[in-house]
Phi, psi and omega in degrees: 000324175291326174299315180295318182297323182297310183296319178303309185293324183289317179298319180295316177301314180300319179292325177300316182292318182299318184296313181297319178294319185290328180297341181262359185295132177243011184299135181255142182234089186289348181289348180279354181230003181302130177080009180254163182231154179292136180064026181285162180293162175299337182292345180282354185236169159268128188247350178251141178215162179231154179215143171230146182218159171219151182182208192244126172256134172206163179289338180279172173202157187296348181265345176075018181247167181052040180263348169055035176094341185273079191267352178270121184296135170227099184283131173232153183284136174235164183207142184212161178207153184207156168236144190224141171249121184267125181268335176209174177303326192246007180216137179212161174246130184233147174250124191237139175250135172224138181216168182141207174210152179237137179227162179199156183227137177251097180292342178262009177301143176249175178307127182091004177246157175283127179261345180197159172212160176213126182244119177266137181243091176303320177200166172205153174218128179227150176248120185226150170267130186239134182248131175249107190292323186294340183276005175236015186267132183270343182271302174268064195277354173211050185281140174302326185265124187234103172295147178215161175214149182215151177211141184205194179216137182206185182244132183241120171263126183213157176230124185247131171247134192234151178246123175226119182061035176084353174262143185250131180227142182243129178270162179295152176299144181230150169242118180226162175294148168213164183238110171270139176233125193235137172212153179172210183220143175244135183247113179283084186281341184205171177290108180086005177238128179234138166277140183240116175239119185213173181224127185237129176260133184234114178270114185248173177296151186294347169284358185301318182259008175078007185237097180303142182220027175104164191299317188260006181267121175248147178277151184232128169230161187244159182218100177268125198218155180222147180181203186220147178233132185236133178277143180265153176109198186294117186293345179279345183268147175282158178276138183293327179288356172249000192265145181236119177302327175294325177292322176300316181294319180294311178303318183300302187291330174295318178295319180297318181298314181294330175293312178297319183293321179295321175297318176300312182298323174299314183292320174301315182297320179290323176297315181298317177302308183298322175298318181292322181292319177294327178296311184295321180293326178297320180293322180292328186271357180293149179229087185298324183269359177067027180263007177092356181248126181299155181305320184303325191255354183284103180277349179229078182295163177066027177295138185295150181297140172093353180282128172285140184235161169279188179294339178272358179093001185262145184301144176276137177298151184280132178262116178261140176050045182291131176243127180263133175250117181255116182266127178268129185261130180238127175253119180273171179296324179298318183293326180288330175298321181299311183295315185295325177296319182295316180298313184299321187262006186281126176219144177241157174293156190303120172062026172228174178253018176282118177285132182282146185301332177297344183271340189298319182302317180288324177293327178301317179294324175294320180297317176300319180297315179295325183286317183295310183261357182057034179292155163257150189225134176246121175257128185232113183263145186217152176229172170275188183266015181280128179098180180283156177304317183300311181298318178302312178299317179294320184289317178300320179294314184295323183291318176300320180293323176304315183290321177295316178300322176299310183299318183290329177298336184261015168103009181283152183282116182296326182294341185257010178246127177245129182237120182231149176243127178251001180055223186260018188278348182230069181287151174248002181209168180287145172271003178284352183233159180289322175299323179295314179294332177293323180288332182285333180278091193211162168234116183272144178247127174233114182275142174200000000 
């Protein structure tokens, strides 16, 4: 009896220290909330799991009650398995199988009393509700260590053999109701995988140990077990039995805060860069000598006030008896026909700025006209609205430049030719039809 009390107290103290130590655990397991949102649907989680356990079955228990005189511990191997449906982060329903055998010895038995028993349990099946306390905790809101407790009701099939005065007798197999009460700790060691350490008390029918003890007396046996629980389903989803709504909420607003902070930091950095550029630009555009040319481009600083300067900020030479000759440029109808023909015959390779050879003769006549009459020419490239604005602007500019380059190659004065690209910004027809888009893809020639 003293040996049993010693073991009982050691076990109880050990469990107490373990509970105290686990309650201080602050380890966080973010895999339990990955991909979930506050108040999200059940489809974000895996809700089914299976578990297998093995451990020790005996007539004793750490609390020392309902032993019915069988105080000598006899440990036997027990085994169990269950399937569980998690209804919420903190509550699930599980169906459990338990098997093994339980034995006990009454060292104080006298003649005519049962001195030992052994009960074989081929099977038992129970339906239990299981509460996971850590999943509703606001302080340890995402702890790896999760205390749990369960209680249920089931059917227990057993066959009891008793020893009395050295004689062994075996009763018929029976199936009776029993009440399992389980508590312990689960350790979320990986996504959807828990280690399970638990202690289960089972209230069975009074015939369990073969020793009737009155109408309301039930036999009690314990099951100290360890095992593993595995969530079923899509491995990318967290298991609901490991998820804490508080952790999901904290993770959600933390992520949103981080995003907002990152955006703010980018805006601050961009504003600081723009401010620096503006300060540099203001310094470069200062005009200390007031001649109208910024310091950056002024090659002749400190020009006296009132002195006329050129584009480089240097004084202009004084002109005496300056005579201006104004040349009048006259564009005739024949000149316009030459240009119109060039526009009509101008063709490019598809989506390129390469001029086709069929356009060369009419462009040659335009080059001759520019050389002969010293005309100036403005080339304006246009496109339809097909494609991006950036591509169209570049293509229209490149086509106008290609025409200019060709005319210059034939002897025209480059300084008298201006090439500009307008992209789709100046249509002359609707872009809703193929004919309209054809008309909008053009290079306009303007003589002056």
